[in-house]
C-alpha positions as CSV (number, residue, x, y, z in Angstrom):
1,M,97.3,74.7,90.7
2,T,98.3,74.1,94.3
3,S,97.3,76.5,97.0
4,Q,101.0,77.9,97.3
5,E,100.9,78.5,93.6
6,S,97.6,80.1,93.7
7,G,98.8,82.3,96.6
8,R,102.1,83.3,94.6
9,A,99.9,84.1,91.5
10,L,97.9,86.6,93.8
11,L,101.0,88.2,95.1
12,R,102.0,88.6,91.5
13,H,98.9,90.5,90.5
14,H,99.3,94.3,89.9
15,G,97.2,97.0,88.8
16,D,98.1,97.0,85.1
17,V,96.2,93.6,84.9
18,D,93.0,95.4,86.2
19,A,93.4,98.3,83.7
20,A,92.6,96.7,80.5
21,P,92.7,98.7,77.3
22,G,89.6,100.8,76.7
23,L,88.9,101.4,80.5
24,V,89.3,104.6,82.3
25,D,92.2,103.8,84.6
26,F,92.1,104.4,88.3
27,A,93.9,101.0,88.9
28,V,97.4,102.2,88.2
29,N,99.3,104.8,90.4
30,V,100.9,106.4,87.6
31,R,100.3,110.1,87.5
32,V,100.2,110.6,83.8
33,P,99.8,108.5,80.7
34,A,103.0,109.6,79.1
35,P,106.2,111.6,80.1
36,P,106.2,115.4,79.9
37,A,107.4,117.1,76.7
38,W,110.7,118.1,78.2
39,L,111.5,114.5,79.2
40,R,110.5,113.0,76.0
41,D,112.8,115.6,74.2
42,R,115.7,114.4,76.4
43,L,115.0,110.8,75.7
44,A,114.6,111.4,72.0
45,A,117.9,113.3,71.9
46,A,119.6,110.1,73.5
47,L,118.3,107.9,70.7
48,D,121.3,108.6,68.5
49,D,123.6,106.9,71.1
50,L,121.9,103.7,71.1
51,G,124.4,102.3,68.6
52,S,126.8,102.4,71.4
53,Y,127.0,100.4,74.6
54,P,125.8,102.3,77.7
55,A,128.8,104.4,78.8
56,A,130.4,104.4,82.2
57,A,130.3,108.2,82.1
58,A,126.6,108.2,81.6
59,D,126.2,106.0,84.6
60,E,128.4,108.3,86.6
61,R,126.4,111.3,85.4
62,A,123.2,109.6,86.4
63,R,124.6,108.6,89.9
64,A,126.0,111.9,90.5
65,A,122.7,113.8,89.7
66,V,120.9,111.5,92.1
67,A,123.4,111.9,94.8
68,A,123.1,115.7,94.5
69,R,119.4,115.4,94.8
70,H,119.7,113.6,98.0
71,G,122.8,114.9,99.6
72,R,124.9,111.7,99.2
73,H,128.0,110.5,97.5
74,P,127.6,109.0,93.8
75,D,129.2,105.6,95.3
76,E,126.0,105.5,97.4
77,V,123.7,105.3,94.3
78,L,122.9,102.1,92.2
79,I,120.7,102.8,89.1
80,L,118.1,100.2,88.5
81,N,115.7,98.9,85.7
82,G,112.8,100.1,87.7
83,A,112.3,99.7,91.4
84,A,111.2,96.2,91.1
85,E,114.7,95.2,90.1
86,G,115.8,96.3,93.5
87,F,113.6,93.8,95.2
88,A,114.8,91.0,92.8
89,L,118.3,91.7,93.9
90,L,117.6,91.3,97.7
91,P,118.1,87.7,97.8
92,N,121.8,88.3,96.9
93,L,122.2,89.4,100.5
94,H,121.5,85.8,101.6
95,P,119.3,86.7,104.5
96,C,118.4,84.1,107.2
97,L,114.9,85.6,107.8
98,A,113.1,88.4,106.1
99,A,110.4,90.3,107.7
100,V,108.0,92.0,105.0
101,V,105.5,94.6,106.6
102,H,102.1,94.1,105.1
103,P,99.7,95.2,103.6
104,S,102.3,96.5,101.0
105,F,103.7,96.0,97.5
106,T,104.0,92.3,97.0
107,E,107.1,91.8,94.7
108,P,109.7,91.9,97.6
109,E,108.0,88.8,99.1
110,V,107.7,87.1,95.8
111,A,111.4,87.7,95.1
112,L,112.4,86.3,98.5
113,R,110.2,83.3,98.5
114,D,111.2,82.3,94.9
115,A,114.8,82.4,96.2
116,G,114.0,80.2,99.1
117,V,114.5,82.9,101.8
118,P,112.2,82.3,104.9
119,V,109.7,85.2,105.0
120,Q,107.7,86.2,108.1
121,R,104.8,88.6,107.5
122,V,104.5,91.6,109.8
123,Q,100.7,92.5,109.5
124,L,99.4,96.0,110.2
125,W,95.9,96.5,111.0
126,P,93.1,99.0,110.4
127,E,92.5,99.3,114.2
128,D,96.0,101.0,114.3
129,G,95.1,103.1,111.1
130,Y,97.6,100.7,109.3
131,G,100.5,102.4,111.2
132,L,103.8,101.0,111.6
133,R,104.4,99.1,114.9
134,P,108.1,98.4,115.2
135,D,107.5,96.0,118.2
136,L,105.9,93.5,115.7
137,V,109.0,92.9,113.7
138,P,110.9,90.0,114.9
139,D,114.2,90.7,116.6
140,E,116.0,87.8,114.7
141,A,114.9,89.2,111.3
142,D,118.1,90.3,109.5
143,L,116.2,91.8,106.5
144,V,113.2,94.0,107.0
145,V,111.1,95.5,104.1
146,L,108.4,98.1,104.1
147,G,106.9,100.8,102.1
148,N,106.7,104.6,103.0
149,P,104.3,105.8,102.1
150,T,102.7,102.4,101.9
151,N,101.0,100.8,98.8
152,P,98.1,100.3,99.0
153,T,97.1,101.9,102.3
154,S,98.5,105.3,101.3
155,V,99.8,105.6,104.9
156,L,103.0,107.6,105.6
157,H,104.9,106.3,108.6
158,P,106.9,108.6,110.8
159,A,110.6,108.6,110.0
160,D,111.8,108.0,113.4
161,A,109.5,104.9,113.7
162,V,111.0,103.4,110.5
163,A,114.6,104.4,111.5
164,S,114.2,102.6,114.8
165,L,114.1,99.3,112.8
166,S,117.7,99.8,111.8
167,R,120.4,97.9,113.8
168,P,123.9,96.4,113.1
169,G,123.6,93.1,111.3
170,R,120.3,93.9,109.7
171,V,119.3,95.3,106.4
172,L,116.5,97.7,106.3
173,V,114.9,98.2,103.0
174,V,112.5,101.3,102.7
175,D,110.5,101.3,99.5
176,E,110.0,105.0,98.8
177,A,108.5,104.7,95.3
178,F,105.8,107.2,96.2
179,A,107.9,109.5,98.4
180,D,108.2,112.2,95.7
181,T,104.2,112.4,95.6
182,V,104.2,113.8,99.2
183,P,105.0,117.5,99.5
184,G,108.3,117.9,100.9
185,E,108.9,114.3,101.4
186,P,108.7,114.9,105.2
187,E,109.2,111.2,106.3
188,S,111.9,110.2,103.7
189,L,115.0,108.4,104.8
190,A,116.8,109.0,101.4
191,G,119.3,111.4,102.8
192,R,120.3,109.4,105.9
193,T,123.8,107.9,105.9
194,D,123.9,107.1,109.7
195,L,121.5,104.3,109.8
196,P,123.5,100.8,109.6
197,G,122.2,98.6,106.8
198,L,119.7,101.1,105.4
199,L,118.6,100.7,101.7
200,V,116.2,103.1,100.3
201,L,114.5,102.4,96.9
202,R,113.1,105.0,94.6
203,S,111.1,105.0,91.5
204,L,110.6,107.4,88.6
205,T,107.5,105.7,87.4
206,K,104.8,107.3,89.4
207,T,105.5,111.1,88.8
208,W,107.0,111.0,85.4
209,G,104.9,108.3,83.5
210,L,107.8,106.0,82.8
211,A,106.4,102.7,83.7
212,G,107.2,101.2,80.3
213,L,110.9,102.4,80.5
214,R,111.6,100.9,84.0
215,A,113.8,103.5,85.9
216,G,114.8,103.7,89.5
217,Y,117.6,103.6,91.9
218,L,118.8,102.4,95.2
219,L,120.6,104.6,98.0
220,G,122.9,102.8,100.5
221,A,126.3,102.2,101.7
222,P,128.7,101.3,98.8
223,E,129.6,97.9,100.1
224,L,126.0,96.9,100.5
225,L,125.3,98.0,96.9
226,A,128.2,96.0,95.7
227,R,126.8,92.9,97.3
228,L,123.4,93.5,95.7
229,A,125.0,94.1,92.3
230,L,127.4,91.4,92.2
231,P,125.6,89.0,89.9
232,R,124.3,91.7,87.5
233,P,125.3,91.3,83.9
234,Q,127.6,93.7,82.1
235,W,125.6,96.9,81.0
236,P,122.7,96.1,83.4
237,V,120.9,99.3,82.6
238,G,120.3,100.9,79.3
239,S,121.2,104.4,77.9
240,L,117.6,105.7,78.0
241,V,117.2,104.7,81.6
242,L,120.4,106.5,82.5
243,E,119.2,109.6,80.7
244,A,115.8,109.5,82.4
245,V,117.4,109.1,86.0
246,A,119.8,112.0,85.4
247,A,117.1,114.3,83.8
248,C,114.5,113.5,86.6
249,S,117.0,114.0,89.4
250,E,118.1,117.6,88.2
251,P,117.0,120.7,90.3
252,P,114.3,121.8,87.7
253,A,112.6,118.3,87.6
254,V,112.7,118.0,91.4
255,A,111.1,121.4,91.7
256,E,108.4,120.4,89.2
257,A,107.7,117.2,91.1
258,E,107.3,119.2,94.3
259,A,104.7,121.3,92.6
260,L,102.9,118.2,91.2
261,A,102.9,116.8,94.7
262,R,101.3,119.8,96.0
263,E,98.5,119.7,93.3
264,A,98.0,116.0,93.9
265,R,97.5,116.7,97.7
266,E,94.7,119.0,96.7
267,H,93.2,116.6,94.3
268,T,93.4,113.8,97.1
269,A,91.6,116.0,99.6
270,H,88.9,116.6,97.1
271,A,88.8,112.9,96.3
272,V,88.4,111.9,100.0
273,G,85.5,114.6,100.4
274,L,83.6,112.7,97.7
275,L,84.2,109.2,98.8
276,G,83.3,109.8,102.3
277,D,82.9,106.8,104.5
278,L,84.2,104.5,101.9
279,V,87.7,105.6,102.7
280,V,89.5,103.2,105.0
281,V,92.2,105.5,106.3
282,P,93.1,109.1,105.5
283,P,95.6,109.0,102.5
284,D,99.0,110.6,102.4
285,A,99.7,109.7,98.8
286,P,97.7,110.1,95.7
287,F,95.8,106.9,95.9
288,V,93.0,105.9,98.3
289,L,92.1,102.6,99.9
290,L,88.4,101.9,100.0
291,R,86.1,99.4,101.6
292,V,82.9,98.7,99.9
293,P,80.1,96.1,100.4
294,D,80.2,93.2,98.0
295,G,83.7,94.4,96.5
296,R,84.0,92.0,94.0
297,R,80.5,92.7,92.4
298,V,81.4,96.4,92.6
299,R,84.6,96.0,90.9
300,E,83.0,94.0,88.0
301,A,80.2,96.5,87.7
302,L,82.6,99.3,87.5
303,R,84.4,97.4,84.7
304,D,81.1,97.0,82.9
305,K,80.7,100.8,82.9
306,G,84.2,101.3,81.6
307,I,86.1,102.0,84.9
308,A,89.1,100.1,86.2
309,V,90.0,100.0,89.9
310,R,92.6,97.9,91.6
311,R,91.3,94.9,93.5
312,G,92.6,94.8,97.1
313,D,92.4,91.1,98.0
314,T,95.8,90.4,96.4
315,F,97.4,92.3,99.3
316,P,98.1,90.3,102.5
317,G,95.8,91.5,105.2
318,L,93.1,92.9,102.9
319,G,90.0,91.3,101.6
320,P,87.7,91.3,98.5
321,D,85.9,94.2,99.7
322,H,88.9,96.5,99.4
323,L,89.7,98.5,96.4
324,R,92.5,100.9,95.6
325,V,91.8,103.9,93.5
326,A,94.4,106.2,92.0
327,V,93.5,109.9,92.4
328,R,93.1,112.0,89.2
329,A,92.2,115.6,88.6
330,P,88.7,116.4,89.8
331,G,87.0,116.4,86.5
332,E,88.2,113.0,85.7
333,F,87.8,111.6,89.2
334,A,84.1,112.6,89.0
335,L,83.8,109.7,86.5
336,L,84.7,107.2,89.1
337,V,82.5,108.8,91.8
338,D,79.6,108.9,89.5
339,A,80.0,105.4,88.4
340,L,80.6,104.2,92.0
341,R,77.4,105.9,93.3
342,V,75.4,104.3,90.5
343,V,76.8,100.8,91.2
344,L,76.4,100.9,94.8
345,E,72.7,102.0,94.4
346,E,72.1,99.2,91.9
347,L,73.7,96.7,94.3
């Protein structure tokens, strides 16, 4: 394997690889192992329609629900097979230079490089608390991609700083896959229609336990969404995805997500108190970036004790001593803290 292939393989690594069956999972940032009962009931009721092709009316209903949730028009919504599909569509815009802000979710860079798009990494640093520095983004970049809140640092960038990257002739992609895990979604740009070239990506995976279904959506100007969607096949999204997007965008679900976000904030504060100096930067989302001595051995020792955590060295700008851990309820999180304490003492 060449060094380029090895680097691409690292970018393709995700937390589900670390979370092998039988391990207590702190590697994957999905709040629950399965959808709530009300959502399962909605999906089960839709099973009787699987003998028919996904209906245009179902797509319209899902887009209308998303649009109402964010104060937008249905034509400004594109339903996706998971947020990752949104990144896979970006090369359809044929950018001349893509700037990808790191550390962050690596699939956008993989998709762009695989399509032959020149990519420049914009590296954020711990000295700045991994905060966004718009001045580091090259002026010539006609595509800019960043996360907010950012995976894996759990940093929430100010909306004004993110919006300052928008300009005519540039597409600004903001990955808000974790936005609904932050109470009030204070720095979200999902409702902004005044920023040229803005695309906001959302996922239903994290809050609703739908990683296996692949459900998400893009928000943006209709003509921009049309360019992205041009090469998609007929019936690009299945009926169950359309049902899930509609259900999770309706007011009762949005209210439930807000209550869960408030609960997660309390759990995150509890986790930070237990982890102490191992925490790299104060987290805004329900996952925490840690730095531990001899990180690879720590990760392997935790695995031997039945605990899965996310390795951090596959994120550009982080090293083998970085680990990402998902926040769980205090009783479950104590398993990780106790195991980590024992491992660090043993090493």
